DONUKOL-310765 format. One record per residue (C-alpha): residue number from 1; residue in three letters; y, z, x. Coordinates in steps of 0.25 Angstrom, whole numbers, plus 5000, padded with zeros to 4 digits. Layout:
<recs>
NUM;ALA;Y;Z;X
...
</recs>
This chain:
<recs>
1;UNK;4679;4935;4979
2;UNK;4673;4932;4966
3;UNK;4678;4940;4954
4;UNK;4668;4950;4948
5;UNK;4665;4949;4933
6;UNK;4672;4963;4931
7;UNK;4684;4957;4938
8;UNK;4684;4945;4929
9;UNK;4682;4953;4916
10;UNK;4694;4962;4920
11;UNK;4702;4950;4923
12;UNK;4699;4944;4909
13;UNK;4703;4957;4903
14;UNK;4716;4957;4910
15;UNK;4718;4942;4906
16;UNK;4715;4946;4891
17;UNK;4725;4957;4892
18;UNK;4736;4949;4898
19;UNK;4734;4938;4887
20;UNK;4736;4949;4877
21;UNK;4748;4954;4883
22;UNK;4754;4940;4886
23;UNK;4751;4935;4872
24;UNK;4758;4947;4866
25;UNK;4770;4946;4875
26;UNK;4772;4931;4873
27;UNK;4771;4933;4858
28;UNK;4782;4944;4858
29;UNK;4790;4936;4868
30;UNK;4790;4923;4859
31;UNK;4794;4932;4847
32;UNK;4806;4937;4854
33;UNK;4810;4924;4860
34;UNK;4809;4917;4846
35;UNK;4817;4927;4839
36;UNK;4828;4931;4849
37;UNK;4829;4919;4858
38;UNK;4826;4907;4848
39;UNK;4831;4915;4836
40;UNK;4819;4910;4828
41;UNK;4813;4918;4817
42;UNK;4799;4924;4820
43;UNK;4789;4922;4809
44;UNK;4782;4934;4803
45;UNK;4768;4929;4807
46;UNK;4772;4930;4822
47;UNK;4774;4945;4821
48;UNK;4762;4946;4812
49;UNK;4753;4939;4822
50;UNK;4758;4947;4833
51;UNK;4756;4960;4826
52;UNK;4742;4956;4820
53;UNK;4737;4952;4834
54;UNK;4741;4964;4841
55;UNK;4735;4974;4830
56;UNK;4722;4966;4830
57;UNK;4722;4967;4845
58;UNK;4723;4982;4844
59;UNK;4712;4983;4833
60;UNK;4703;4973;4841
61;UNK;4703;4982;4853
62;UNK;4699;4994;4846
63;UNK;4688;4987;4838
64;UNK;4683;4982;4852
65;UNK;4683;4996;4858
66;UNK;4674;5001;4846
67;UNK;4664;4989;4848
68;UNK;4663;4991;4863
69;UNK;4659;5005;4862
70;UNK;4649;5004;4850
71;UNK;4646;4989;4849
72;UNK;4648;4991;4834
73;UNK;4658;4982;4826
74;UNK;4667;4993;4820
75;UNK;4671;4989;4806
76;UNK;4678;5002;4804
77;UNK;4688;4998;4814
78;UNK;4698;4993;4804
79;UNK;4699;5007;4798
80;UNK;4705;5013;4811
81;UNK;4716;5003;4809
82;UNK;4718;5009;4795
83;UNK;4719;5023;4801
84;UNK;4731;5018;4809
85;UNK;4737;5012;4797
86;UNK;4736;5024;4788
87;UNK;4740;5033;4800
88;UNK;4753;5026;4801
89;UNK;4755;5025;4786
90;UNK;4753;5040;4784
91;UNK;4762;5044;4795
92;UNK;4773;5034;4791
93;UNK;4773;5038;4776
94;UNK;4771;5053;4778
95;UNK;4779;5056;4791
96;UNK;4787;5043;4792
97;UNK;4781;5041;4806
98;UNK;4783;5027;4812
99;UNK;4769;5019;4813
100;UNK;4772;5017;4828
101;UNK;4773;5032;4830
102;UNK;4760;5034;4822
103;UNK;4752;5025;4830
104;UNK;4747;5036;4840
105;UNK;4742;5044;4828
106;UNK;4736;5032;4822
107;UNK;4729;5029;4835
108;UNK;4723;5044;4836
109;UNK;4718;5043;4821
110;UNK;4712;5029;4823
111;UNK;4706;5033;4836
112;UNK;4700;5047;4831
113;UNK;4694;5040;4818
114;UNK;4688;5029;4827
115;UNK;4681;5040;4836
116;UNK;4676;5048;4824
117;UNK;4670;5035;4818
118;UNK;4663;5033;4832
119;UNK;4658;5047;4833
120;UNK;4654;5049;4818
121;UNK;4648;5036;4815
122;UNK;4645;5026;4826
123;UNK;4640;5035;4837
124;UNK;4632;5043;4827
125;UNK;4625;5030;4822
126;UNK;4623;5024;4835
127;UNK;4616;5037;4840
128;UNK;4607;5036;4829
129;UNK;4603;5022;4833
130;UNK;4610;5014;4822
131;UNK;4610;4999;4823
132;UNK;4623;4991;4826
133;UNK;4623;4986;4812
134;UNK;4622;5000;4807
135;UNK;4634;5004;4816
136;UNK;4642;4992;4811
137;UNK;4640;4996;4797
138;UNK;4644;5010;4799
139;UNK;4657;5005;4804
140;UNK;4659;4998;4791
141;UNK;4655;5010;4783
142;UNK;4666;5018;4791
143;UNK;4676;5008;4788
144;UNK;4673;5009;4773
145;UNK;4674;5024;4775
146;UNK;4687;5023;4782
147;UNK;4693;5015;4770
148;UNK;4688;5026;4760
149;UNK;4695;5036;4769
150;UNK;4708;5028;4769
151;UNK;4707;5027;4754
152;UNK;4706;5043;4753
153;UNK;4717;5045;4763
154;UNK;4727;5035;4756
155;UNK;4724;5042;4743
156;UNK;4728;5055;4749
157;UNK;4741;5049;4754
158;UNK;4743;5044;4740
159;UNK;4741;5056;4732
160;UNK;4746;5067;4742
161;UNK;4758;5060;4748
162;UNK;4760;5050;4737
163;UNK;4760;5037;4746
164;UNK;4758;5027;4736
165;UNK;4756;5016;4747
166;UNK;4745;5023;4754
167;UNK;4734;5013;4751
168;UNK;4742;5001;4754
169;UNK;4756;5001;4761
170;UNK;4765;4991;4767
171;UNK;4768;4991;4781
172;UNK;4775;5003;4786
173;UNK;4789;5004;4792
174;UNK;4793;5009;4805
175;UNK;4792;4996;4814
176;UNK;4803;4994;4823
177;UNK;4810;4981;4826
178;UNK;4812;4975;4840
179;UNK;4820;4962;4842
180;UNK;4820;4960;4827
181;UNK;4804;4960;4828
182;UNK;4795;4970;4821
183;UNK;4791;4981;4831
184;UNK;4776;4979;4829
185;UNK;4777;4965;4834
186;UNK;4779;4972;4848
187;UNK;4772;4985;4846
188;UNK;4758;4979;4842
189;UNK;4757;4969;4853
190;UNK;4762;4978;4864
191;UNK;4752;4989;4859
192;UNK;4741;4979;4860
193;UNK;4745;4975;4874
194;UNK;4747;4989;4879
195;UNK;4734;4994;4873
196;UNK;4726;4982;4879
197;UNK;4732;4985;4892
198;UNK;4729;5000;4891
199;UNK;4714;4997;4888
200;UNK;4713;4988;4900
201;UNK;4719;4998;4909
202;UNK;4710;5009;4903
203;UNK;4697;5001;4904
204;UNK;4699;4996;4918
205;UNK;4708;5006;4925
206;UNK;4703;5020;4921
207;UNK;4690;5027;4923
208;UNK;4689;5030;4908
209;UNK;4691;5016;4904
210;UNK;4681;5011;4914
211;UNK;4671;5021;4909
212;UNK;4674;5016;4895
213;UNK;4671;5002;4899
214;UNK;4658;5007;4905
215;UNK;4654;5014;4893
216;UNK;4656;5002;4884
217;UNK;4649;4992;4893
218;UNK;4637;5001;4897
219;UNK;4636;5014;4890
220;UNK;4623;5018;4896
221;UNK;4627;5016;4910
222;UNK;4640;5022;4907
223;UNK;4633;5035;4903
224;UNK;4625;5035;4916
225;UNK;4638;5034;4924
226;UNK;4643;5046;4917
227;UNK;4653;5040;4907
228;UNK;4655;5047;4894
229;UNK;4652;5035;4885
230;UNK;4655;5042;4872
231;UNK;4668;5046;4877
232;UNK;4672;5032;4880
233;UNK;4667;5027;4867
234;UNK;4676;5038;4859
235;UNK;4688;5034;4867
236;UNK;4686;5019;4864
237;UNK;4684;5022;4849
238;UNK;4696;5030;4849
239;UNK;4704;5019;4855
240;UNK;4699;5009;4846
241;UNK;4703;5017;4833
242;UNK;4716;5020;4839
243;UNK;4719;5006;4842
244;UNK;4715;5002;4827
245;UNK;4724;5013;4822
246;UNK;4735;5009;4831
247;UNK;4735;4995;4826
248;UNK;4734;5001;4812
249;UNK;4747;5009;4814
250;UNK;4754;4996;4819
251;UNK;4748;4989;4807
252;UNK;4756;4997;4797
253;UNK;4769;4992;4803
254;UNK;4765;4977;4800
255;UNK;4756;4977;4788
256;UNK;4753;4984;4775
257;UNK;4741;4994;4776
258;UNK;4730;4998;4767
259;UNK;4717;5007;4768
260;UNK;4709;4994;4771
261;UNK;4719;4988;4781
262;UNK;4711;4991;4794
263;UNK;4698;4987;4787
264;UNK;4704;4974;4783
265;UNK;4707;4970;4797
266;UNK;4693;4972;4803
267;UNK;4690;4957;4803
268;UNK;4702;4954;4811
269;UNK;4699;4965;4821
270;UNK;4685;4961;4823
271;UNK;4689;4946;4824
272;UNK;4699;4951;4836
273;UNK;4688;4959;4843
274;UNK;4678;4948;4841
275;UNK;4688;4937;4846
276;UNK;4691;4946;4858
277;UNK;4676;4948;4862
278;UNK;4673;4961;4854
279;UNK;4669;4968;4867
280;UNK;4683;4965;4874
281;UNK;4694;4974;4871
282;UNK;4704;4965;4877
283;UNK;4698;4953;4870
284;UNK;4700;4961;4857
285;UNK;4715;4962;4859
286;UNK;4716;4947;4862
287;UNK;4707;4944;4850
288;UNK;4716;4953;4841
289;UNK;4728;4945;4846
290;UNK;4721;4932;4842
291;UNK;4716;4937;4829
292;UNK;4729;4943;4824
293;UNK;4738;4932;4828
294;UNK;4728;4921;4822
295;UNK;4727;4928;4809
296;UNK;4742;4928;4807
297;UNK;4745;4914;4813
298;UNK;4734;4906;4808
299;UNK;4737;4912;4794
300;UNK;4751;4908;4795
301;UNK;4748;4894;4799
302;UNK;4739;4893;4788
303;UNK;4749;4898;4778
304;UNK;4759;4888;4783
305;UNK;4749;4876;4782
306;UNK;4741;4879;4770
307;UNK;4749;4890;4762
308;UNK;4748;4905;4759
309;UNK;4734;4904;4754
310;UNK;4729;4905;4768
311;UNK;4733;4919;4769
312;UNK;4721;4924;4762
313;UNK;4712;4918;4774
314;UNK;4720;4926;4784
315;UNK;4709;4936;4787
316;UNK;4699;4925;4789
317;UNK;4706;4920;4802
318;UNK;4701;4932;4811
319;UNK;4687;4930;4804
320;UNK;4687;4915;4808
321;UNK;4691;4918;4822
322;UNK;4680;4929;4823
323;UNK;4669;4919;4819
324;UNK;4674;4908;4828
325;UNK;4674;4918;4840
326;UNK;4660;4923;4836
327;UNK;4655;4908;4836
328;UNK;4662;4903;4848
329;UNK;4666;4915;4857
330;UNK;4656;4927;4853
331;UNK;4661;4935;4864
332;UNK;4676;4933;4861
333;UNK;4688;4928;4869
334;UNK;4684;4936;4881
335;UNK;4671;4928;4883
336;UNK;4679;4915;4884
337;UNK;4681;4910;4898
338;UNK;4695;4906;4898
339;UNK;4695;4900;4912
340;UNK;4686;4889;4907
341;UNK;4691;4888;4893
342;UNK;4700;4875;4894
343;UNK;4688;4868;4901
344;UNK;4678;4872;4890
345;UNK;4688;4868;4879
346;UNK;4689;4854;4886
347;UNK;4674;4853;4888
348;UNK;4672;4856;4873
349;UNK;4683;4847;4869
350;UNK;4677;4835;4877
351;UNK;4663;4837;4871
352;UNK;4669;4837;4857
353;UNK;4677;4824;4860
354;UNK;4664;4818;4866
355;UNK;4656;4822;4853
356;UNK;4666;4816;4844
357;UNK;4667;4803;4852
358;UNK;4652;4802;4852
359;UNK;4651;4804;4837
360;UNK;4661;4793;4835
</recs>
């Protein structure tokens, strides 16, 4: 019996999830074998690429969820990451709460803020008939407003609690060590794998998840069938903000934080989502892995070949990948027919060789 398009689509989703989990598992296994079996020192950039890739995967999943519901690029999404950063910072400084333990609180704050933004800004403007450009600009305005709010909040922490590093702080303590390796190198990829798998189960094996997919794909038909579209959208935005804040909470264990940290990551987050297909949750996770790892590994290779001046161009790597994706794969990695990819590459190579030969 021939497979239906639905079966093929679900098979592709399972394949992408399997690739994500296998890639993370193999990377962690290689790190452990290199350290404990071969006794070789593990370069810092290996851990950086693993953590970066996992965090960007989480962020890209959330950004894709907001785009699926409103079809509007959300430039304020980085601010939800900053919410997670400062939730962990505040609880760590004032209550000595480990950032791992503060992740549920950060998730709730990020999810609630995301829902408030959707209800108070995007839904209001959409019901008034605002254009896509106006909605997109409104998300940029919200991001600017968030940066102002973070500034006011950090001033409060400075003057009321005398936290002199409130506006710019070093990475927080509290990370554990497992097999001589920083705990976040395990916690971040495991979280990405579990969340990706949980989303797949939610969207394919539960009634609410199936209703959510229907609301995203065809809202008008979903309303006719009795599905509460607004309820599913609110849930999607809550998850999106929660994932961003969760990654922000993890971020504090690895890198310094400022009021602009989340906003400064928006290029990488968009690049990961675009590379994954912009409309594919699982592709976004895969795109996040590629963008995060590429930014670290390519920069490190450049430093070794050309010198430390290459570091100033690190943020340009995701942008270049996004431009290449839009030029040659507008629908992202999920649009690639992997079964025919080797044959297409061989044909393209053959044509190029023939053209060069004829030119000579």
